[in-house]
C-alpha positions in Angstrom: 3.1 -7.0 14.5 4.2 -7.8 11.7 2.0 -7.5 8.7 2.3 -10.4 5.4 3.6 -8.5 2.0 1.0 -11.0 0.6 -2.6 -13.6 1.3 -0.7 -17.1 0.0 -2.9 -18.2 -2.7 -4.9 -22.0 -2.6 -6.4 -23.4 0.8 -5.2 -21.6 4.3 -3.9 -25.0 4.7 -0.7 -25.2 1.9 2.9 -24.3 2.4 4.0 -21.5 0.3 5.4 -21.9 -2.7 9.6 -21.5 -2.7 8.5 -18.5 -5.2 5.7 -17.4 -3.3 8.4 -17.0 0.0 10.7 -15.5 -1.6 8.9 -12.4 -2.8 7.0 -11.8 0.2 11.0 -11.7 1.5 12.3 -9.3 -1.4 8.5 -7.0 -1.2 8.9 -6.8 2.6 13.0 -6.1 2.0 11.7 -2.9 -0.2 9.4 -1.8 1.4 11.7 -1.9 4.6 14.0 0.4 3.1 16.1 -2.1 3.3 17.3 -2.2 -0.6 17.8 1.1 -1.6 15.2 2.9 -4.6 18.0 2.3 -7.6 20.0 -0.6 -6.1 20.3 -3.2 -8.2 19.5 -6.9 -7.0 22.4 -9.8 -6.8 19.9 -13.3 -7.8 22.0 -15.2 -5.8 23.0 -13.3 -2.6 19.0 -12.6 -2.2 18.7 -16.7 -2.5 20.7 -17.1 0.1 19.3 -14.0 2.1 15.3 -15.6 0.7 17.0 -19.1 2.7 16.0 -20.0 -1.4 17.5 -21.1 -4.8 17.8 -19.0 -7.3 14.5 -20.0 -9.3 12.2 -19.2 -6.9 13.8 -15.4 -6.3 13.9 -15.4 -10.9 10.0 -16.1 -10.3 9.8 -13.5 -7.7 11.0 -10.8 -9.5 9.3 -11.5 -12.5 6.3 -10.8 -10.5 7.9 -8.2 -8.4 8.7 -6.0 -12.4 5.4 -6.8 -12.6 3.8 -4.9 -9.6 6.8 -2.0 -10.1 8.2 -3.3 -7.2 12.0 -3.5 -10.2 13.0 -2.9 -12.8 15.0 -5.4 -15.3 17.6 -4.2 -16.9 19.0 -6.1 -20.1 22.7 -7.5 -18.5 22.2 -6.2 -15.7 19.1 -7.1 -14.1 16.7 -6.2 -11.0 17.0 -2.3 -9.8 14.6 -1.5 -7.4 12.6 1.4 -8.9 12.2 4.9 -8.4 9.0 6.3 -6.9 8.8 9.8 -8.8 6.8 12.8 -8.1 4.6 12.9 -10.6 3.7 8.4 -9.8 3.5 9.3 -6.5 0.9 12.6 -8.1 -0.6 9.7 -10.7 -1.2 7.0 -7.9 -3.5 9.7 -6.3 -5.3 11.4 -8.7 -6.2 7.2 -9.5 -7.2 6.6 -5.7 -9.0 9.8 -5.2 -11.0 9.0 -8.1 -11.7 4.7 -7.0 -12.5 6.0 -3.5 -14.8 9.0 -3.9 -17.0 6.4 -5.9 -17.1 4.3 -3.6 -17.8 7.2 -0.4 -20.3 8.6 -2.4 -22.3 4.8 -2.9 -22.2 4.3 0.1 -23.2 7.7 1.5 -25.8 6.7 -1.1 -27.2 3.5 0.0 -26.8 4.4 3.6 -24.1 1.6 4.9 -22.5 4.0 6.6 -18.9 2.8 7.8 -17.7 -0.5 6.3 -17.6 -3.6 10.1 -14.6 -3.7 11.9 -13.2 -0.4 10.8 -12.4 0.6 14.3 -10.3 -2.6 14.6 -7.9 -1.2 11.9 -8.2 2.1 12.7 -7.0 1.5 16.3 -4.4 -1.2 14.9 -2.6 1.1 12.8 -2.7 4.2 15.3 -1.3 1.9 17.6 2.1 1.2 14.8 1.8 4.1 14.5 2.6 5.1 17.8 6.0 2.2 17.3 7.0 4.1 14.9 6.7 0.6 13.1 5.8 2.0 9.0 5.3 -1.4 7.2 3.1 -1.7 9.3 1.2 1.9 9.6 1.0 1.0 5.5 0.1 -2.6 5.1 -2.8 -1.3 7.6 -3.4 2.5 5.5 -4.1 0.8 2.5 -6.9 -1.9 4.5 -8.3 1.2 4.9 -9.0 2.3 2.1 -9.6 -0.6 0.5 -12.1 -2.4 3.5 -14.1 1.4 1.8 -13.1 0.6 -1.4 -15.2 -2.9 -0.7 -17.9 -2.0 1.7 -19.1 0.0 -2.1 -19.8 -3.3 -3.6 -18.6 -2.5 -6.9 -16.4 -6.2 -7.6 -14.6 -4.4 -10.9 -14.2 -1.1 -8.5 -13.1 -2.9 -6.2 -10.2 -5.7 -8.4 -9.0 -1.9 -9.5 -8.1 -0.6 -6.4 -5.9 -3.9 -5.6 -4.2 -3.4 -8.2 -2.6 -0.3 -6.8 -1.9 -2.5 -3.6 1.9 -2.3 -4.2 2.5 1.2 -5.3 -0.2 2.0 -2.2 2.2 0.2 -0.1 5.3 1.1 -0.8 4.2 5.2 -1.5 2.7 4.6 1.9 6.1 3.7 3.5 8.0 6.0 1.6 5.6 9.2 2.3 5.8 8.4 6.2 9.0 8.0 6.7 10.2 10.9 4.8 7.1 13.0 7.0 6.5 11.3 10.6 4.6 14.1 11.1 1.9 13.6 9.3 1.0 10.5 11.8 -1.5 12.6 13.9 -2.8 14.4 10.6 -3.5 10.9 8.6 -5.5 9.3 11.4 -7.4 11.9 12.4 -8.1 12.6 8.5 -9.7 8.4 8.6 -11.8 9.1 11.9 -13.7 12.1 9.8 -13.7 10.0 6.8 -15.7 7.7 8.9 -17.8 9.7 10.7 -19.0 11.2 7.5 -20.4 7.5 5.9 -21.7 6.9 9.1 -23.4 10.7 8.9 -24.3 9.2 5.5 -22.7 13.1 4.5 -21.0 12.3 1.1 -19.7 15.6 0.7 -17.2 15.6 3.7 -16.2 12.5 3.1 -14.8 13.0 -0.3 -13.8 16.5 1.0 -11.9 14.8 3.4 -10.4 12.2 1.3 -9.4 14.8 -0.9 -6.8 16.5 1.3 -6.3 13.1 2.6 -4.8 12.2 -0.8 -3.0 15.8 -1.6 0.1 15.9 -2.4 2.1 18.1 0.2 5.3 20.3 -1.1 7.8 18.5 1.3 6.7 15.1 0.4 7.2 16.4 -3.7 9.9 17.5 -2.6 11.4 15.1 -1.4 9.9 12.4 -4.5 11.7 15.0 -7.0 15.5 14.0 -5.5 
């Protein structure tokens, strides 16, 4: 199962630009670990790898820098960013604020769970069973994004969407470091859905808080 790293802009029938192709291929390669954290990326090598000239690659790297996949180091080029324990904790804290607000509103207005959530969770569990961590992480982001969008606050949803690259990259890294946590992640997702169906904001937020608490073993792994 393959989930694109980025949805195409504009008309669905329009072919993606060379820079978009480069962006998708490079970002996915970073997410799946082909390019390690701290590694410098050679523009010529990237151009050969993605099948474009260097100009689209340069444009893709600027976008990847804006989305914090890479750092642009003067006279050395693009370097894959290292995710630190501090950044991991800050991402979780930010997500907790945004998602908690959405869950509370959903329950207050008795909206229930978002439509299509069962299909997303089933596909995610299938990907997890096959240890397809890239797809697993993309579907994890899709699930949580659907919760925020279901809260019907467009500004909140836009803010959450801006976290997408960090969310997916962190999800890939954490599940790769701790694959034994897959069952816990999947169970907590379903507990959140059940709480939404019961219009139980207190339980939904409690489960989310547990879900977004960094476990010590992962904190140690990100400190190295």
